[in-house]
N, CA, C, O and the ligand as a Tripos MOL2 file, in Angstrom:
@<TRIPOS>MOLECULE
protein
  233   231    59     0     0
PROTEIN
NO_CHARGES

@<TRIPOS>ATOM
      1 N          -9.4010   -7.7500    8.8280 N.3       1 MET1
      2 CA        -10.5670   -6.8460    8.8930 C.3       1 MET1
      3 C         -11.3490   -6.8990    7.5910 C.2       1 MET1
      4 O         -10.7800   -6.8590    6.5000 O.2       1 MET1
      5 N         -12.6410   -6.9890    7.7260 N.am      2 ASP2
      6 CA        -13.5010   -7.0010    6.5440 C.3       2 ASP2
      7 C         -13.8470   -5.5850    6.1200 C.2       2 ASP2
      8 O         -14.0780   -4.7130    6.9580 O.2       2 ASP2
      9 N         -13.8810   -5.3660    4.8330 N.am      3 TYR3
     10 CA        -14.2930   -4.0770    4.3050 C.3       3 TYR3
     11 C         -15.6420   -4.2500    3.6390 C.2       3 TYR3
     12 O         -15.7750   -4.9380    2.6260 O.2       3 TYR3
     13 N         -16.6310   -3.6170    4.2230 N.am      4 LEU4
     14 CA        -17.9750   -3.7170    3.6710 C.3       4 LEU4
     15 C         -18.4260   -2.3610    3.1610 C.2       4 LEU4
     16 O         -18.0770   -1.3220    3.7220 O.2       4 LEU4
     17 N         -19.1990   -2.3870    2.1000 N.am      5 CYS5
     18 CA        -19.7590   -1.1530    1.5640 C.3       5 CYS5
     19 C         -20.6920   -0.5450    2.5980 C.2       5 CYS5
     20 O         -21.5340   -1.2440    3.1620 O.2       5 CYS5
     21 N         -20.5490    0.7580    2.8540 N.am      6 SER6
     22 CA        -21.3960    1.3750    3.8760 C.3       6 SER6
     23 C         -22.8170    1.6060    3.3710 C.2       6 SER6
     24 O         -23.7020    1.9850    4.1380 O.2       6 SER6
     25 N         -23.0300    1.3750    2.0730 N.am      7 GLU7
     26 CA        -24.3640    1.5810    1.5170 C.3       7 GLU7
     27 C         -25.1470    0.2670    1.4740 C.2       7 GLU7
     28 O         -26.2950    0.2240    1.9170 O.2       7 GLU7
     29 N         -24.5460   -0.8000    0.9520 N.am      8 CYS8
     30 CA        -25.2890   -2.0420    0.7610 C.3       8 CYS8
     31 C         -24.6530   -3.2230    1.4840 C.2       8 CYS8
     32 O         -25.1210   -4.3540    1.3540 O.2       8 CYS8
     33 N         -23.5690   -2.9630    2.2600 N.am      9 SER9
     34 CA        -22.9090   -3.9940    3.0680 C.3       9 SER9
     35 C         -22.3540   -5.1510    2.2480 C.2       9 SER9
     36 O         -22.1920   -6.2580    2.7610 O.2       9 SER9
     37 N         -22.0650   -4.9000    0.9930 N.am     10 THR10
     38 CA        -21.4090   -5.9000    0.1620 C.3      10 THR10
     39 C         -19.9300   -5.9530    0.5100 C.2      10 THR10
     40 O         -19.2920   -4.9200    0.7180 O.2      10 THR10
     41 N         -19.3940   -7.1570    0.5710 N.am     11 GLN11
     42 CA        -17.9550   -7.3020    0.7870 C.3      11 GLN11
     43 C         -17.2180   -6.6940   -0.3970 C.2      11 GLN11
     44 O         -17.5350   -6.9800   -1.5520 O.2      11 GLN11
     45 N         -16.2340   -5.8540   -0.1020 N.am     12 LEU12
     46 CA        -15.5000   -5.1970   -1.1770 C.3      12 LEU12
     47 C         -14.4140   -6.1070   -1.7200 C.2      12 LEU12
     48 O         -13.8020   -6.8750   -0.9780 O.2      12 LEU12
     49 N         -14.1810   -6.0150   -3.0160 N.am     13 SER13
     50 CA        -13.0940   -6.7640   -3.6310 C.3      13 SER13
     51 C         -11.7800   -6.0790   -3.3070 C.2      13 SER13
     52 O         -11.7670   -4.9300   -2.8650 O.2      13 SER13
     53 N         -10.6770   -6.7760   -3.5240 N.am     14 GLU14
     54 CA         -9.3670   -6.2020   -3.2200 C.3      14 GLU14
     55 C          -9.1400   -4.9030   -3.9800 C.2      14 GLU14
     56 O          -8.5730   -3.9480   -3.4490 O.2      14 GLU14
     57 N          -9.5890   -4.8810   -5.2270 N.am     15 PHE15
     58 CA         -9.4280   -3.6920   -6.0620 C.3      15 PHE15
     59 C         -10.2120   -2.5190   -5.4910 C.2      15 PHE15
     60 O          -9.7390   -1.3820   -5.4840 O.2      15 PHE15
     61 N         -11.4050   -2.8110   -5.0160 N.am     16 GLU16
     62 CA        -12.2340   -1.7380   -4.4600 C.3      16 GLU16
     63 C         -11.6530   -1.2070   -3.1580 C.2      16 GLU16
     64 O         -11.7260   -0.0100   -2.8780 O.2      16 GLU16
     65 N         -11.0750   -2.1080   -2.3620 N.am     17 ILE17
     66 CA        -10.4280   -1.6820   -1.1180 C.3      17 ILE17
     67 C          -9.2370   -0.7790   -1.4370 C.2      17 ILE17
     68 O          -9.0150    0.2440   -0.7890 O.2      17 ILE17
     69 N          -8.4840   -1.1880   -2.4500 N.am     18 GLU18
     70 CA         -7.3270   -0.4040   -2.8590 C.3      18 GLU18
     71 C          -7.7560    0.9920   -3.2940 C.2      18 GLU18
     72 O          -7.1570    1.9880   -2.8880 O.2      18 GLU18
     73 N          -8.7820    1.0590   -4.1110 N.am     19 LEU19
     74 CA         -9.3060    2.3500   -4.5630 C.3      19 LEU19
     75 C          -9.7100    3.2150   -3.3810 C.2      19 LEU19
     76 O          -9.4100    4.4080   -3.3370 O.2      19 LEU19
     77 N         -10.3900    2.6030   -2.4280 N.am     20 ASN20
     78 CA        -10.8990    3.3580   -1.2900 C.3      20 ASN20
     79 C          -9.7760    3.8370   -0.3830 C.2      20 ASN20
     80 O          -9.8990    4.8890    0.2440 O.2      20 ASN20
     81 N          -8.6830    3.0840   -0.3040 N.am     21 THR21
     82 CA         -7.5800    3.5360    0.5320 C.3      21 THR21
     83 C          -6.7540    4.5990   -0.1850 C.2      21 THR21
     84 O          -6.1400    5.4560    0.4510 O.2      21 THR21
     85 N          -6.7430    4.5360   -1.5070 N.am     22 LYS22
     86 CA         -6.0220    5.5590   -2.2760 C.3      22 LYS22
     87 C          -6.7930    6.8680   -2.3040 C.2      22 LYS22
     88 O          -6.2080    7.9480   -2.2180 O.2      22 LYS22
     89 N          -8.1000    6.7650   -2.4230 N.am     23 PHE23
     90 CA         -8.9310    7.9620   -2.4900 C.3      23 PHE23
     91 C          -9.9710    7.9190   -1.3870 C.2      23 PHE23
     92 O         -11.1510    7.6860   -1.6530 O.2      23 PHE23
     93 N          -9.5450    8.1410   -0.1550 N.am     24 PRO24
     94 CA        -10.4880    8.0170    0.9560 C.3      24 PRO24
     95 C         -11.5360    9.1340    0.9090 C.2      24 PRO24
     96 O         -11.2090   10.3180    0.8330 O.2      24 PRO24
     97 N         -12.7940    8.7190    0.9550 N.am     25 ILE25
     98 CA        -13.8740    9.7030    0.9630 C.3      25 ILE25
     99 C         -14.6590    9.5910    2.2570 C.2      25 ILE25
    100 O         -15.8080   10.0230    2.3390 O.2      25 ILE25
    101 N         -14.0220    9.0000    3.2760 N.am     26 GLY26
    102 CA        -14.6650    8.9070    4.5780 C.3      26 GLY26
    103 C         -15.4300    7.6310    4.7610 C.2      26 GLY26
    104 O         -15.4570    7.0690    5.8570 O.2      26 GLY26
    105 N         -16.0690    7.1520    3.6810 N.am     27 LYS27
    106 CA        -16.8370    5.9170    3.7420 C.3      27 LYS27
    107 C         -16.3650    4.9620    2.6740 C.2      27 LYS27
    108 O         -15.7970    5.3740    1.6630 O.2      27 LYS27
    109 N         -16.6010    3.6860    2.9010 N.am     28 LEU28
    110 CA        -16.2500    2.6780    1.9110 C.3      28 LEU28
    111 C         -17.4690    2.3540    1.0660 C.2      28 LEU28
    112 O         -18.5560    2.1000    1.5860 O.2      28 LEU28
    113 N         -17.2750    2.3670   -0.2220 N.am     29 TYR29
    114 CA        -18.3670    2.0180   -1.1310 C.3      29 TYR29
    115 C         -17.8960    0.9740   -2.1270 C.2      29 TYR29
    116 O         -16.7480    0.9980   -2.5700 O.2      29 TYR29
    117 N         -18.7810    0.0670   -2.4740 N.am     30 CYS30
    118 CA        -18.4770   -0.8700   -3.5340 C.3      30 CYS30
    119 C         -18.5540   -0.1250   -4.8710 C.2      30 CYS30
    120 O         -18.9900    1.0240   -4.9300 O.2      30 CYS30
    121 N         -18.1310   -0.7890   -5.9230 N.am     31 GLU31
    122 CA        -18.0920   -0.1290   -7.2230 C.3      31 GLU31
    123 C         -19.4800    0.3750   -7.6220 C.2      31 GLU31
    124 O         -19.6260    1.4730   -8.1580 O.2      31 GLU31
    125 N         -20.4930   -0.4480   -7.3490 N.am     32 PHE32
    126 CA        -21.8550   -0.0950   -7.7450 C.3      32 PHE32
    127 C         -22.3210    1.1710   -7.0400 C.2      32 PHE32
    128 O         -22.8220    2.0950   -7.6820 O.2      32 PHE32
    129 N         -22.1560    1.2140   -5.7060 N.am     33 CYS33
    130 CA        -22.6210    2.3700   -4.9520 C.3      33 CYS33
    131 C         -21.7780    3.6050   -5.2640 C.2      33 CYS33
    132 O         -22.2820    4.7280   -5.2730 O.2      33 CYS33
    133 N         -20.4950    3.3820   -5.5180 N.am     34 GLN34
    134 CA        -19.6300    4.5060   -5.8380 C.3      34 GLN34
    135 C         -20.0730    5.1800   -7.1320 C.2      34 GLN34
    136 O         -20.0900    6.4070   -7.2260 O.2      34 GLN34
    137 N         -20.4320    4.3660   -8.1350 N.am     35 SER35
    138 CA        -20.8780    4.9640   -9.3950 C.3      35 SER35
    139 C         -22.2080    5.6780   -9.1930 C.2      35 SER35
    140 O         -22.5020    6.6710   -9.8590 O.2      35 SER35
    141 N         -23.0130    5.1550   -8.2600 N.am     36 LYS36
    142 CA        -24.2700    5.8280   -7.9270 C.3      36 LYS36
    143 C         -23.9820    7.2250   -7.3650 C.2      36 LYS36
    144 O         -24.6310    8.2020   -7.7360 O.2      36 LYS36
    145 N         -22.9960    7.2990   -6.4640 N.am     37 TRP37
    146 CA        -22.6130    8.5790   -5.8610 C.3      37 TRP37
    147 C         -22.0200    9.5140   -6.8920 C.2      37 TRP37
    148 O         -22.2860   10.7160   -6.8860 O.2      37 TRP37
    149 N         -21.2070    8.9470   -7.7860 N.am     38 GLU38
    150 CA        -20.5860    9.7810   -8.8090 C.3      38 GLU38
    151 C         -21.6500   10.4200   -9.6870 C.2      38 GLU38
    152 O         -21.5610   11.5990  -10.0300 O.2      38 GLU38
    153 N         -22.6630    9.6250  -10.0510 N.am     39 ARG39
    154 CA        -23.7490   10.1700  -10.8700 C.3      39 ARG39
    155 C         -24.4360   11.3140  -10.1480 C.2      39 ARG39
    156 O         -24.7830   12.3250  -10.7590 O.2      39 ARG39
    157 N         -24.6320   11.1540   -8.8460 N.am     40 LYS40
    158 CA        -25.2740   12.1850   -8.0460 C.3      40 LYS40
    159 C         -24.4470   13.4720   -8.0730 C.2      40 LYS40
    160 O         -24.9800   14.5720   -8.2250 O.2      40 LYS40
    161 N         -23.1300   13.3040   -7.9230 N.am     41 ILE41
    162 CA        -22.2380   14.4620   -7.9210 C.3      41 ILE41
    163 C         -22.2450   15.1210   -9.2910 C.2      41 ILE41
    164 O         -22.2890   16.3470   -9.3910 O.2      41 ILE41
    165 N         -22.2000   14.3070  -10.3580 N.am     42 ILE42
    166 CA        -22.2070   14.8420  -11.7200 C.3      42 ILE42
    167 C         -23.4970   15.6320  -11.9510 C.2      42 ILE42
    168 O         -23.4730   16.7070  -12.5510 O.2      42 ILE42
    169 N         -24.6160   15.0970  -11.4750 N.am     43 LYS43
    170 CA        -25.8890   15.7850  -11.6430 C.3      43 LYS43
    171 C         -25.8620   17.1480  -10.9550 C.2      43 LYS43
    172 O         -26.3740   18.1360  -11.4810 O.2      43 LYS43
    173 N         -25.2470   17.1830   -9.7550 N.am     44 GLN44
    174 CA        -25.1370   18.4470   -9.0290 C.3      44 GLN44
    175 C         -24.3110   19.4480   -9.8210 C.2      44 GLN44
    176 O         -24.6560   20.6280   -9.8920 O.2      44 GLN44
    177 N         -23.2090   18.9720  -10.4240 N.am     45 ILE45
    178 CA        -22.3490   19.8570  -11.2070 C.3      45 ILE45
    179 C         -23.1250   20.3920  -12.4030 C.2      45 ILE45
    180 O         -23.0420   21.5780  -12.7210 O.2      45 ILE45
    181 N         -23.8880   19.5090  -13.0730 N.am     46 VAL46
    182 CA        -24.6740   19.9240  -14.2330 C.3      46 VAL46
    183 C         -25.6920   20.9810  -13.8190 C.2      46 VAL46
    184 O         -25.8940   21.9650  -14.5310 O.2      46 VAL46
    185 N         -26.3320   20.7780  -12.6720 N.am     47 ASP47
    186 CA        -27.3230   21.7370  -12.1930 C.3      47 ASP47
    187 C         -26.6810   23.0940  -11.9380 C.2      47 ASP47
    188 O         -27.2520   24.1320  -12.2740 O.2      47 ASP47
    189 N         -25.4810   23.0820  -11.3380 N.am     48 VAL48
    190 CA        -24.7760   24.3310  -11.0440 C.3      48 VAL48
    191 C         -24.4470   25.0430  -12.3500 C.2      48 VAL48
    192 O         -24.5930   26.2610  -12.4520 O.2      48 VAL48
    193 N         -24.0050   24.2820  -13.3490 N.am     49 GLU49
    194 CA        -23.6310   24.9030  -14.6130 C.3      49 GLU49
    195 C         -24.8550   25.4710  -15.3300 C.2      49 GLU49
    196 O         -24.7650   26.4810  -16.0280 O.2      49 GLU49
    197 N         -25.9920   24.8130  -15.1510 N.am     50 LYS50
    198 CA        -27.2280   25.3490  -15.7270 C.3      50 LYS50
    199 C         -27.5370   26.7050  -15.1160 C.2      50 LYS50
    200 O         -27.9240   27.6460  -15.8100 O.2      50 LYS50
    201 N         -27.3580   26.7860  -13.7950 N.am     51 GLU51
    202 CA        -27.5940   28.0460  -13.0810 C.3      51 GLU51
    203 C         -26.6800   29.1370  -13.6250 C.2      51 GLU51
    204 O         -27.1180   30.2580  -13.8820 O.2      51 GLU51
    205 N         -25.3990   28.7960  -13.7990 N.am     52 VAL52
    206 CA        -24.4290   29.7680  -14.2930 C.3      52 VAL52
    207 C         -24.8560   30.2430  -15.6780 C.2      52 VAL52
    208 O         -24.8390   31.4410  -15.9620 O.2      52 VAL52
    209 N         -25.2390   29.2990  -16.5410 N.am     53 GLY53
    210 CA        -25.6600   29.6410  -17.8870 C.3      53 GLY53
    211 C         -26.8250   30.6140  -17.8920 C.2      53 GLY53
    212 O         -26.8960   31.5010  -18.7420 O.2      53 GLY53
    213 N         -27.7320   30.4500  -16.9500 N.am     54 LYS54
    214 CA        -28.9000   31.3070  -16.8300 C.3      54 LYS54
    215 C         -28.4800   32.7620  -16.5890 C.2      54 LYS54
    216 O         -29.0450   33.6910  -17.1670 O.2      54 LYS54
    217 N         -27.4700   32.9360  -15.7180 N.am     55 TYR55
    218 CA        -27.0560   34.2860  -15.3620 C.3      55 TYR55
    219 C         -26.2180   34.9350  -16.4750 C.2      55 TYR55
    220 O         -26.1850   36.1570  -16.6160 O.2      55 TYR55
    221 N         -25.5430   34.0790  -17.2600 N.am     56 GLU56
    222 CA        -24.6800   34.6510  -18.2860 C.3      56 GLU56
    223 C         -25.4800   35.3380  -19.3870 C.2      56 GLU56
    224 O         -24.9390   36.1660  -20.1210 O.2      56 GLU56
    225 N         -26.7560   35.0050  -19.5090 N.am     57 LYS57
    226 CA        -27.5840   35.6010  -20.5550 C.3      57 LYS57
    227 C         -27.8160   37.0850  -20.3010 C.2      57 LYS57
    228 O         -28.0010   37.8660  -21.2350 O.2      57 LYS57
    229 N         -27.8030   37.4640  -19.0220 N.am     58 TYR58
    230 CA        -28.1190   38.8580  -18.6960 C.3      58 TYR58
    231 C         -26.8930   39.7420  -18.5010 C.2      58 TYR58
    232 O         -27.0290   40.9330  -18.2230 O.2      58 TYR58
    233 ZN        -22.5060   -0.9350   -2.1770 Zn       59 ZN59
@<TRIPOS>BOND
     1     1     2 1
     2     2     3 1
     3     3     4 2
     4     3     5 am
     5     5     6 1
     6     6     7 1
     7     7     8 2
     8     7     9 am
     9     9    10 1
    10    10    11 1
    11    11    12 2
    12    11    13 am
    13    13    14 1
    14    14    15 1
    15    15    16 2
    16    15    17 am
    17    17    18 1
    18    18    19 1
    19    19    20 2
    20    19    21 am
    21    21    22 1
    22    22    23 1
    23    23    24 2
    24    23    25 am
    25    25    26 1
    26    26    27 1
    27    27    28 2
    28    27    29 am
    29    29    30 1
    30    30    31 1
    31    31    32 2
    32    31    33 am
    33    33    34 1
    34    34    35 1
    35    35    36 2
    36    35    37 am
    37    37    38 1
    38    38    39 1
    39    39    40 2
    40    39    41 am
    41    41    42 1
    42    42    43 1
    43    43    44 2
    44    43    45 am
    45    45    46 1
    46    46    47 1
    47    47    48 2
    48    47    49 am
    49    49    50 1
    50    50    51 1
    51    51    52 2
    52    51    53 am
    53    53    54 1
    54    54    55 1
    55    55    56 2
    56    55    57 am
    57    57    58 1
    58    58    59 1
    59    59    60 2
    60    59    61 am
    61    61    62 1
    62    62    63 1
    63    63    64 2
    64    63    65 am
    65    65    66 1
    66    66    67 1
    67    67    68 2
    68    67    69 am
    69    69    70 1
    70    70    71 1
    71    71    72 2
    72    71    73 am
    73    73    74 1
    74    74    75 1
    75    75    76 2
    76    75    77 am
    77    77    78 1
    78    78    79 1
    79    79    80 2
    80    79    81 am
    81    81    82 1
    82    82    83 1
    83    83    84 2
    84    83    85 am
    85    85    86 1
    86    86    87 1
    87    87    88 2
    88    87    89 am
    89    89    90 1
    90    90    91 1
    91    91    92 2
    92    91    93 am
    93    93    94 1
    94    94    95 1
    95    95    96 2
    96    95    97 am
    97    97    98 1
    98    98    99 1
    99    99   100 2
   100    99   101 am
   101   101   102 1
   102   102   103 1
   103   103   104 2
   104   103   105 am
   105   105   106 1
   106   106   107 1
   107   107   108 2
   108   107   109 am
   109   109   110 1
   110   110   111 1
   111   111   112 2
   112   111   113 am
   113   113   114 1
   114   114   115 1
   115   115   116 2
   116   115   117 am
   117   117   118 1
   118   118   119 1
   119   119   120 2
   120   119   121 am
   121   121   122 1
   122   122   123 1
   123   123   124 2
   124   123   125 am
   125   125   126 1
   126   126   127 1
   127   127   128 2
   128   127   129 am
   129   129   130 1
   130   130   131 1
   131   131   132 2
   132   131   133 am
   133   133   134 1
   134   134   135 1
   135   135   136 2
   136   135   137 am
   137   137   138 1
   138   138   139 1
   139   139   140 2
   140   139   141 am
   141   141   142 1
   142   142   143 1
   143   143   144 2
   144   143   145 am
   145   145   146 1
   146   146   147 1
   147   147   148 2
   148   147   149 am
   149   149   150 1
   150   150   151 1
   151   151   152 2
   152   151   153 am
   153   153   154 1
   154   154   155 1
   155   155   156 2
   156   155   157 am
   157   157   158 1
   158   158   159 1
   159   159   160 2
   160   159   161 am
   161   161   162 1
   162   162   163 1
   163   163   164 2
   164   163   165 am
   165   165   166 1
   166   166   167 1
   167   167   168 2
   168   167   169 am
   169   169   170 1
   170   170   171 1
   171   171   172 2
   172   171   173 am
   173   173   174 1
   174   174   175 1
   175   175   176 2
   176   175   177 am
   177   177   178 1
   178   178   179 1
   179   179   180 2
   180   179   181 am
   181   181   182 1
   182   182   183 1
   183   183   184 2
   184   183   185 am
   185   185   186 1
   186   186   187 1
   187   187   188 2
   188   187   189 am
   189   189   190 1
   190   190   191 1
   191   191   192 2
   192   191   193 am
   193   193   194 1
   194   194   195 1
   195   195   196 2
   196   195   197 am
   197   197   198 1
   198   198   199 1
   199   199   200 2
   200   199   201 am
   201   201   202 1
   202   202   203 1
   203   203   204 2
   204   203   205 am
   205   205   206 1
   206   206   207 1
   207   207   208 2
   208   207   209 am
   209   209   210 1
   210   210   211 1
   211   211   212 2
   212   211   213 am
   213   213   214 1
   214   214   215 1
   215   215   216 2
   216   215   217 am
   217   217   218 1
   218   218   219 1
   219   219   220 2
   220   219   221 am
   221   221   222 1
   222   222   223 1
   223   223   224 2
   224   223   225 am
   225   225   226 1
   226   226   227 1
   227   227   228 2
   228   227   229 am
   229   229   230 1
   230   230   231 1
   231   231   232 2
@<TRIPOS>SUBSTRUCTURE
     1 MET1         2 RESIDUE 1 A MET
     2 ASP2         6 RESIDUE 1 A ASP
     3 TYR3        10 RESIDUE 1 A TYR
     4 LEU4        14 RESIDUE 1 A LEU
     5 CYS5        18 RESIDUE 1 A CYS
     6 SER6        22 RESIDUE 1 A SER
     7 GLU7        26 RESIDUE 1 A GLU
     8 CYS8        30 RESIDUE 1 A CYS
     9 SER9        34 RESIDUE 1 A SER
    10 THR10       38 RESIDUE 1 A THR
    11 GLN11       42 RESIDUE 1 A GLN
    12 LEU12       46 RESIDUE 1 A LEU
    13 SER13       50 RESIDUE 1 A SER
    14 GLU14       54 RESIDUE 1 A GLU
    15 PHE15       58 RESIDUE 1 A PHE
    16 GLU16       62 RESIDUE 1 A GLU
    17 ILE17       66 RESIDUE 1 A ILE
    18 GLU18       70 RESIDUE 1 A GLU
    19 LEU19       74 RESIDUE 1 A LEU
    20 ASN20       78 RESIDUE 1 A ASN
    21 THR21       82 RESIDUE 1 A THR
    22 LYS22       86 RESIDUE 1 A LYS
    23 PHE23       90 RESIDUE 1 A PHE
    24 PRO24       94 RESIDUE 1 A PRO
    25 ILE25       98 RESIDUE 1 A ILE
    26 GLY26      102 RESIDUE 1 A GLY
    27 LYS27      106 RESIDUE 1 A LYS
    28 LEU28      110 RESIDUE 1 A LEU
    29 TYR29      114 RESIDUE 1 A TYR
    30 CYS30      118 RESIDUE 1 A CYS
    31 GLU31      122 RESIDUE 1 A GLU
    32 PHE32      126 RESIDUE 1 A PHE
    33 CYS33      130 RESIDUE 1 A CYS
    34 GLN34      134 RESIDUE 1 A GLN
    35 SER35      138 RESIDUE 1 A SER
    36 LYS36      142 RESIDUE 1 A LYS
    37 TRP37      146 RESIDUE 1 A TRP
    38 GLU38      150 RESIDUE 1 A GLU
    39 ARG39      154 RESIDUE 1 A ARG
    40 LYS40      158 RESIDUE 1 A LYS
    41 ILE41      162 RESIDUE 1 A ILE
    42 ILE42      166 RESIDUE 1 A ILE
    43 LYS43      170 RESIDUE 1 A LYS
    44 GLN44      174 RESIDUE 1 A GLN
    45 ILE45      178 RESIDUE 1 A ILE
    46 VAL46      182 RESIDUE 1 A VAL
    47 ASP47      186 RESIDUE 1 A ASP
    48 VAL48      190 RESIDUE 1 A VAL
    49 GLU49      194 RESIDUE 1 A GLU
    50 LYS50      198 RESIDUE 1 A LYS
    51 GLU51      202 RESIDUE 1 A GLU
    52 VAL52      206 RESIDUE 1 A VAL
    53 GLY53      210 RESIDUE 1 A GLY
    54 LYS54      214 RESIDUE 1 A LYS
    55 TYR55      218 RESIDUE 1 A TYR
    56 GLU56      222 RESIDUE 1 A GLU
    57 LYS57      226 RESIDUE 1 A LYS
    58 TYR58      230 RESIDUE 1 A TYR
    59 ZN59       233 GROUP 0 **** ****
């Protein structure tokens, strides 16, 4: 069975397949797309923390 990135359809390397089976997130992503998603998640966390900081002032 071929493992393709669900974002860009790149064939995944053995290491990437291993990562995806160890940490299943529902979809398979290559390293590039995964880091893209991670950045998105990090940005969301930063935004949430900014919100929290805003409320702590009052
Ligand atoms: Zn990809």
